C-alpha positions as CSV (number, residue, x, y, z in Angstrom):
1,M,36.2,28.1,22.1
2,F,32.8,29.6,21.5
3,E,34.4,32.6,20.0
4,S,36.3,30.5,17.4
5,V,33.1,28.7,16.5
6,R,31.3,32.1,16.1
7,E,34.1,33.4,13.9
8,F,34.0,30.2,11.8
9,W,30.2,30.4,11.4
10,T,30.4,34.1,10.5
11,E,33.0,33.3,7.8
12,I,31.0,30.3,6.4
13,N,27.8,32.4,6.5
14,S,29.4,35.1,4.4
15,M,30.1,32.7,1.5
16,R,27.1,31.9,-0.7
17,E,28.3,28.4,-1.8
18,A,29.0,27.4,1.8
19,R,25.5,28.5,2.8
20,M,24.0,26.5,0.0
21,V,26.0,23.4,1.0
22,F,25.0,23.8,4.6
23,W,21.3,24.1,3.9
24,F,21.5,21.2,1.4
25,L,23.0,19.0,4.2
26,V,20.4,20.2,6.7
27,L,17.6,19.3,4.2
28,A,19.2,15.9,3.5
29,I,19.4,15.1,7.2
30,V,15.8,16.2,7.7
31,L,14.6,14.0,4.8
32,A,16.6,11.0,6.1
33,I,15.0,11.4,9.5
34,A,11.6,11.6,8.0
35,V,12.1,8.5,5.9
36,W,13.4,6.6,8.9
37,G,10.4,7.8,10.9
38,I,7.9,6.8,8.3
39,K,9.5,3.4,8.0
40,W,9.5,2.9,11.8
41,I,5.9,3.9,12.1
42,R,4.9,1.5,9.3
43,D,6.9,-1.4,10.8
44,N,6.1,-0.9,14.5
45,L,2.7,0.8,14.7
46,L,0.8,-0.3,11.6
47,G,1.6,-4.0,11.9
48,D,2.8,-6.3,9.2
49,S,3.3,-5.6,5.5
50,P,0.3,-4.6,3.4
51,V,-2.2,-7.2,2.5
52,S,-1.6,-8.6,-0.9
53,S,-4.3,-9.2,-3.6
54,S,-4.1,-12.9,-3.1
55,D,-4.9,-12.4,0.6
56,H,-8.0,-10.4,-0.4
57,L,-8.9,-13.1,-2.9
58,S,-8.6,-15.7,-0.1
59,S,-11.1,-13.7,2.0
60,F,-13.6,-13.7,-0.9
61,R,-13.0,-17.4,-1.5
62,E,-13.9,-18.1,2.1
63,L,-17.1,-16.0,1.6
64,R,-17.9,-18.1,-1.5
65,D,-17.2,-21.3,0.4
66,Q,-19.6,-20.1,3.2
67,G,-22.3,-19.4,0.6
68,I,-22.3,-15.7,1.0
69,L,-21.0,-15.2,-2.5
70,D,-22.1,-17.3,-5.5
71,D,-19.6,-18.4,-8.2
72,D,-20.5,-15.6,-10.6
73,E,-19.9,-12.9,-7.9
74,F,-16.6,-14.6,-7.0
75,R,-15.6,-14.6,-10.7
76,R,-16.3,-10.8,-10.9
77,V,-14.2,-10.2,-7.8
78,R,-11.4,-12.4,-9.1
79,S,-11.4,-10.6,-12.4
80,T,-11.3,-7.3,-10.6
81,V,-8.4,-8.4,-8.4
82,G,-6.7,-9.5,-11.6
83,L,-5.7,-13.0,-10.5
84,K,-6.6,-16.0,-12.6
85,E,-7.4,-18.8,-10.1
86,T,-9.0,-21.9,-11.4
87,F,-11.6,-23.8,-9.5
88,P,-13.5,-26.9,-10.6
89,E,-16.8,-25.3,-11.6
90,A,-15.1,-23.0,-14.1
91,D,-12.8,-25.7,-15.5
92,K,-15.7,-28.1,-16.1
93,N,-17.7,-25.5,-18.1
94,N,-14.8,-23.9,-19.8
95,D,-16.0,-20.6,-18.5
96,Q,-14.0,-17.6,-19.3
97,V,-13.4,-14.9,-16.6
98,E,-15.2,-11.9,-17.8
99,T,-14.1,-8.4,-16.9
100,T,-17.0,-6.5,-15.4
101,E,-17.4,-3.5,-13.4
102,P,-15.9,-3.7,-9.9
103,V,-17.9,-5.3,-7.2
104,K,-18.2,-3.5,-3.9
105,F,-18.3,-5.6,-0.8
106,E,-20.9,-3.5,0.8
107,E,-23.2,-4.0,-2.1
108,L,-22.7,-7.8,-1.9
109,E,-23.6,-7.8,1.8
110,K,-26.8,-5.8,1.2
111,E,-27.8,-8.2,-1.6
112,N,-27.2,-11.2,0.7
113,N,-29.0,-9.6,3.7
114,D,-32.1,-8.9,1.7
């Protein structure tokens, strides 16, 4: 039996097209295993799906409600995130959300701790 497999492999290996098909199939199998492995790692080891921008905005909204961020800082964060959320203070004054440079959370913490 092993002799017939060896003869078959020798014959296949001598044909250029057959070698190309074989290595293409090997590559396709390796890529499929890699994709499956990455998906498994993401699903099982890294937790749930990635956090959406609305989840991030909710975190900043909580900081604003706690008084850590003021309304202007929250507007800058909201414009950076790209969501248009209305809240009463902006609606009363007809304030427009201005696009400013991105706000870094670390900078906000330093300002509030000083």
